[in-house]
C-alpha positions, 0 to 999 in steps of 0.5 A: 499500499502506498504511504500517504504523502506529507504536504507540510513537514517541519523538523526541529524549527526554532525561532527567538525574538530577543529573550523570547523563545517563540519556537523551540524544536517545533516538529509537524507533519500534515498529510495531503488533502487533510486539515491540521488544527494547530492549537495552543495558548496565546504566545505558544508560537502558532502564528510564528510557525505559520509565518515561517511556513509561508516564507514571511519569517526565517527560522533560526534553525531546523528545517521545513518543507511545504509542498515538497520545497524547502521554505528557506532555500526555495521560498519562491517555489513555496510561494507559488504553491501556497495561499495565506489568510491571516487574522484580518481580511486583506480585501479592499472595502472600496472595490467590488468583490470582482475588482478585488479578485482581479486585482489580486490576480494581477498582483500574482502576474496573471494577464487581464483576461486570465485574472478576469476568468479566475475571478469569475471561477472563484466567485462562483466557487465561494458563493459570491457571484450575486454579490460580485458587483457590490462594494466589499464595504456592504459585505457581511463578515462571513462574505468578506472572509470568503472573499479573502479565502477566494483571494488566497486561491488565485493560483490554486494553492496546494497548501493553504494557511489559515491563521484564526480565520473566523475570529470575530465572526458570528455563528452563521458566518463561521459556518459559511467559512467552514463550508468553504474550507471543507469544499477546498479540502474535498478538492485536494487542498491541504489546510493548516488552521490556527484557531482559538475556537476548539469547536472549529478545530473539532469540526474541521480537522482530521489532525490536531497538534497542540503546541505549548512553549514552542513545541508540539506536546500532542499530535493525533486525531481529535477522537484519539486525543479525547480518548486519551483524556479518559473516555466517555462519562456517565452523568446522572442528576437525581430528583432527590438528594437522599438517593445519591448514595444508592445511585453512587453504589449502582454506578460504581458497580456497573462502571467498576470506577469510583464515581464523583458525587456532588451533593449540592447539584444532586449529581453522580458521574463516572468514567465508562467504557461500554457507555450505552450498555452501562447506561441501560443497566444503571437506569434499569436498576435505579428504576427498579429501586424507585430512584427518580432520575432528573437528567442523564447523559453519556458525555464524551470528552471535549477538546477543551478537556484535552487542552486542559489536561495538556496545558494546565488551563482551558483554552478560554483562559488567556494570558494578558495580551501585553505579556505576549510579543506580537511577533511571537504569538 
């Protein structure tokens, strides 16, 4: 069987800004035609990694290859094969959607006719044909971000870098961007995505790499990372606090695990392997004992719990902005 090819390969990359170490032996491999979510606390080195891989910044050490080319020795070849969408849309609000794409085409040295044809193709691909003649200042946030993605696709890149592409967008606009990204990957594009939204990584990524203090500390599929956190948990809320002890006994016997009991919340929960089977047995036993259950759930770990286990805090908890040099984010 032919082994999958990696579109991005990073080995021991290091980068320092004065006394601040942004990357300290950063390693990563991303298979072609997949989405890799790069997660980490503020200042962990995510944006620095993207800037190095997109040839905007030179590493102090280590090696990196993108689309088969060395980013340090062959930056021009790398640029011909990548697209980049940063944290803020790089489109001109005064121009129309079509004019923006035609302008980017000319900046990429396409002739006028080819630039117009490519603009029309991308407007249709990203669902913006009806808004092609409208000035971008009248676009919604999701439309602007989709236009920004379209601009990054002028040269049909093999690898697309997305640095927090949906920051500040509402859920509807975020979904529009997600749909566009999925369509690109279905067409064979490889995507490296940095994001502060763990739901986004969970929904889009085939691979999750968690970076902390300039190093990758975990790298696997979302499902496997969650499984490493402890697997599923059964969660019961009892109608009467007096029945907590009996419920805890039943849960402990069925799951063969020590349950957690929260008397104030009338809650009992415990880790479980065969979740559905165990849940059925627990509910049947409690019903036979006359124990009233107010709520029950079979809950799987979240990426936020993975993040907490790996980094020591939840993704929503951030360090003060002034503590993170902008170039080392």
